[in-house]
C-alpha positions as CSV (number, residue, x, y, z in Angstrom):
1,M,19.0,6.4,-11.4
2,V,17.4,7.6,-6.8
3,D,19.4,9.3,-5.0
4,G,22.1,7.9,-2.5
5,S,20.9,5.8,0.8
6,T,20.4,8.6,2.9
7,K,17.6,9.5,4.7
8,Y,16.3,13.3,4.6
9,E,13.2,14.9,4.4
10,D,11.4,18.1,2.1
11,G,8.2,19.5,3.8
12,G,7.3,16.6,5.0
13,S,8.2,13.9,2.2
14,V,10.4,11.4,2.7
15,N,12.6,8.9,1.0
16,K,14.9,6.0,2.1
17,V,15.3,4.5,-1.0
18,S,18.9,3.6,-2.5
19,N,20.9,3.2,-5.3
20,K,21.5,0.2,-4.0
21,Q,18.4,-1.3,-5.1
22,E,17.3,0.4,-7.9
23,I,14.5,0.9,-8.8
24,K,12.8,0.4,-12.8
25,A,9.5,1.1,-12.6
26,L,7.1,2.7,-11.2
27,I,3.0,1.0,-11.0
28,F,1.0,3.2,-9.7
29,D,-2.5,2.0,-8.5
30,V,-5.2,4.3,-10.0
31,F,-9.0,5.4,-8.2
32,G,-7.9,8.8,-5.7
33,T,-4.3,8.2,-6.7
34,V,-4.6,8.6,-10.0
35,V,-7.7,10.8,-10.5
36,D,-9.9,12.8,-9.0
37,W,-13.2,9.6,-8.7
38,R,-15.4,11.5,-6.0
39,T,-15.1,15.2,-7.9
40,S,-14.8,13.6,-11.5
41,I,-18.4,10.8,-11.0
42,I,-19.9,14.5,-8.9
43,N,-19.8,16.9,-12.3
44,E,-21.0,13.6,-14.9
45,C,-23.7,13.3,-12.6
46,E,-25.0,16.9,-11.7
47,K,-24.8,16.9,-15.4
48,L,-27.0,14.4,-15.0
49,G,-29.1,15.4,-12.9
50,K,-29.8,18.5,-15.3
51,I,-31.3,16.6,-18.3
52,K,-33.9,14.1,-17.1
53,N,-34.6,16.4,-13.9
54,I,-33.0,14.8,-11.4
55,Q,-33.0,16.5,-7.5
56,T,-31.3,14.3,-5.0
57,D,-27.8,14.3,-3.8
58,W,-24.9,14.1,-5.8
59,H,-21.9,13.8,-3.3
60,S,-23.9,11.4,-1.4
61,F,-25.2,9.6,-4.6
62,A,-21.0,9.1,-5.9
63,D,-20.0,8.8,-2.0
64,K,-22.0,6.1,-1.4
65,W,-20.7,3.5,-4.8
66,R,-17.5,4.0,-3.8
67,G,-18.2,3.2,-0.1
68,K,-20.0,-0.5,-2.4
69,Y,-16.4,-1.1,-4.4
70,G,-14.8,-2.7,-1.2
71,P,-17.8,-5.3,-0.2
72,F,-18.5,-5.9,-4.0
73,M,-14.9,-7.1,-4.6
74,E,-14.8,-9.0,-0.6
75,K,-17.1,-11.2,-2.8
76,V,-14.8,-11.8,-4.7
77,R,-11.4,-11.8,-2.0
78,S,-14.3,-15.0,-0.4
79,G,-15.9,-16.3,-3.5
80,S,-19.8,-16.3,-3.0
81,L,-19.0,-14.7,-6.4
82,Q,-17.5,-15.3,-9.6
83,W,-14.6,-13.4,-11.0
84,T,-16.2,-10.9,-12.1
85,N,-14.5,-7.3,-13.7
86,L,-14.7,-4.3,-11.9
87,D,-16.6,-2.6,-14.1
88,S,-19.8,-5.5,-13.7
89,L,-19.3,-5.0,-9.7
90,H,-19.7,-1.0,-10.6
91,R,-23.1,-1.8,-12.2
92,M,-24.1,-4.3,-9.8
93,A,-23.9,-1.3,-7.4
94,L,-25.0,1.8,-9.7
95,D,-28.4,-0.6,-9.4
96,E,-28.5,-0.9,-6.0
97,L,-28.1,3.3,-5.5
98,L,-30.5,4.1,-8.1
99,I,-33.7,2.2,-6.1
100,E,-32.2,3.5,-3.2
101,F,-32.3,7.0,-4.1
102,N,-35.6,6.4,-6.0
103,I,-33.9,7.4,-10.1
104,T,-36.5,5.5,-11.8
105,N,-36.4,7.8,-15.6
106,L,-33.1,6.4,-16.9
107,N,-33.5,3.9,-19.6
108,E,-30.4,0.7,-20.5
109,G,-29.1,2.6,-22.9
110,E,-28.3,5.5,-20.2
111,R,-27.6,2.8,-16.5
112,Q,-24.9,2.0,-19.3
113,N,-23.6,5.3,-19.8
114,L,-23.6,6.3,-16.2
115,N,-21.7,3.8,-15.5
116,K,-19.2,3.9,-17.6
117,V,-18.4,7.7,-16.2
118,W,-15.6,4.6,-14.3
119,H,-14.3,4.7,-17.3
120,R,-13.8,8.9,-17.4
121,L,-13.0,10.1,-14.4
122,M,-10.1,13.0,-14.7
123,P,-6.4,13.1,-13.3
124,W,-5.6,15.3,-9.9
125,P,-3.4,18.5,-11.6
126,D,0.0,17.3,-11.2
127,S,-0.9,13.4,-12.4
128,V,-0.3,14.2,-16.4
129,S,3.1,16.5,-16.0
130,G,4.4,14.1,-13.2
131,L,3.9,10.6,-15.0
132,T,5.6,12.2,-18.3
133,K,7.7,13.4,-16.2
134,L,9.0,10.1,-15.1
135,K,8.8,8.5,-17.9
136,T,11.5,9.6,-19.5
137,N,13.5,8.1,-16.7
138,F,11.3,4.5,-15.7
139,I,8.8,1.8,-16.8
140,I,5.3,3.0,-15.4
141,G,2.0,2.1,-15.3
142,T,-1.3,0.6,-13.8
143,L,-1.2,-2.0,-10.8
144,S,-5.5,-0.9,-10.9
145,N,-8.0,-3.4,-9.3
146,G,-9.7,-1.5,-12.9
147,N,-10.2,-3.7,-15.5
148,I,-7.9,-3.1,-18.4
149,S,-10.7,-1.7,-21.0
150,L,-12.2,0.5,-18.2
151,L,-7.9,1.3,-17.7
152,I,-7.4,1.7,-21.2
153,N,-10.0,4.2,-21.5
154,M,-8.7,6.4,-18.3
155,A,-6.2,7.2,-19.9
156,K,-6.6,8.2,-23.1
157,N,-9.9,9.8,-22.0
158,A,-7.8,12.3,-19.5
159,G,-3.8,11.9,-21.3
160,L,-2.1,9.2,-18.5
161,P,1.1,8.5,-20.6
162,W,1.3,5.1,-19.6
163,D,3.6,2.3,-20.8
164,C,1.5,-0.4,-19.8
165,I,-1.7,-1.5,-18.0
166,F,-1.6,-4.2,-14.8
167,S,-5.0,-4.8,-14.2
168,A,-6.2,-7.2,-11.2
169,E,-8.0,-9.2,-13.9
170,L,-4.9,-10.7,-15.2
171,A,-5.0,-12.3,-12.3
172,K,-7.9,-13.5,-11.4
173,A,-8.2,-11.5,-7.7
174,Y,-8.6,-8.3,-7.0
175,K,-6.6,-5.9,-3.5
176,P,-4.6,-6.7,-2.2
177,D,-4.3,-10.0,-2.8
178,P,-0.4,-10.8,-2.9
179,I,-0.9,-12.8,-6.4
180,V,-2.4,-9.5,-7.9
181,Y,1.5,-8.1,-7.4
182,K,3.4,-10.8,-8.0
183,T,1.6,-11.1,-11.6
184,A,3.2,-7.3,-12.0
185,V,6.0,-8.6,-11.0
186,S,6.5,-11.3,-12.8
187,L,4.7,-9.3,-16.1
188,L,7.5,-7.1,-16.0
189,E,11.3,-9.0,-15.9
190,K,12.0,-7.7,-13.4
191,D,13.3,-8.2,-9.4
192,P,10.2,-7.0,-6.5
193,S,12.8,-4.8,-5.3
194,E,13.6,-2.9,-8.4
195,I,9.7,-2.1,-8.6
196,L,7.7,1.4,-6.4
197,M,4.6,0.5,-6.0
198,V,2.8,4.0,-6.2
199,A,-0.3,4.4,-4.3
200,A,-2.3,6.7,-1.9
201,H,-3.9,3.6,0.5
202,K,-1.2,2.6,3.5
203,G,-3.2,-0.7,2.6
204,D,-2.3,-1.0,-1.0
205,L,1.5,-0.1,0.1
206,M,2.1,-2.6,2.5
207,A,0.4,-5.2,1.2
208,A,3.2,-4.9,-2.3
209,K,5.1,-4.4,0.2
210,K,5.2,-8.0,1.8
211,V,5.8,-9.3,-1.6
212,G,9.0,-7.1,-1.6
213,L,7.6,-3.8,-3.8
214,R,9.7,-0.9,-2.6
215,T,6.7,1.9,-1.5
216,A,6.2,5.1,-2.5
217,Y,3.2,7.1,-0.4
218,I,1.8,10.5,-2.1
219,P,-1.4,11.4,0.9
220,R,-4.6,12.3,-1.1
221,P,-6.7,13.9,1.6
222,L,-9.2,15.5,-0.9
223,E,-9.9,11.7,-1.9
224,Y,-12.7,11.3,0.4
225,G,-13.9,15.5,-0.2
226,P,-13.6,18.3,2.0
227,N,-13.5,16.6,5.2
228,P,-11.4,12.7,5.4
229,V,-12.4,10.7,7.6
230,T,-9.6,8.3,6.0
231,D,-5.8,8.4,6.9
232,T,-3.4,10.4,5.6
233,D,-1.0,10.7,7.8
234,T,3.0,10.7,7.3
235,D,4.0,7.0,8.2
236,D,8.1,5.9,7.6
237,A,6.6,2.9,7.2
238,F,7.3,3.4,2.8
239,D,10.4,4.0,0.8
240,I,8.9,7.7,-0.1
241,E,6.5,9.7,0.3
242,A,5.4,12.4,-1.9
243,S,3.0,15.4,-1.6
244,D,2.3,14.8,-4.9
245,I,3.8,12.9,-8.5
246,N,5.7,15.6,-9.4
247,D,7.3,15.7,-5.9
248,L,7.8,12.2,-6.2
249,A,9.9,13.0,-9.1
250,V,12.2,15.4,-7.2
251,K,12.2,12.4,-5.0
252,L,13.6,9.9,-7.6
253,Q,16.2,13.3,-9.4
254,I,14.1,13.4,-13.1
């Protein structure tokens, strides 16, 4: 049960959720919100580089790999590429990067394993504890552009205690397409106002808000490294703002 209708601020965090619209389920964006993709990829690539004697800027490699995420998904959204799951899009991007960085000594098995690094991303320090707290009172699940097998493997590897896995793959569309959010709402068999979308990305939350979901913003200023170029400022457009997932549990009276 969430707290009353009073808006309050606590260390920059805001809660505007009213008990008139009780939250019954929380669905989370995953990449960047729950897991630290950048550090995870850099660490694994650096280990691979030592084994294969590859000298390159793995920080730049990770950033550029993630940078291809949006453009490749846009090809699917625009229809220039038929429905393709995220594992396959990541592999297309990886093949381009290996050419760009002149990395030529990885065999097919090694390329496949490197592409699966996205299945092995590690959580932010607050993620497992915060999700475990929230799970005691709410249904918790993913709503990610990651494909289902990726999200399951990630959860097992990182200890993420999801009740359910919702993926863009179920809708054969990528966020922020409204059908992705509507599919999760339909499968949960809840009113949209009973579902809280949690994300570190404002565009994701604005799209969820348009289809009637409640929204919680958790800024992750280190998602893109120590010199972020993304907007992580306070935004009163959302129902809740929390400093991390543990703080979100506090805001929801857990």
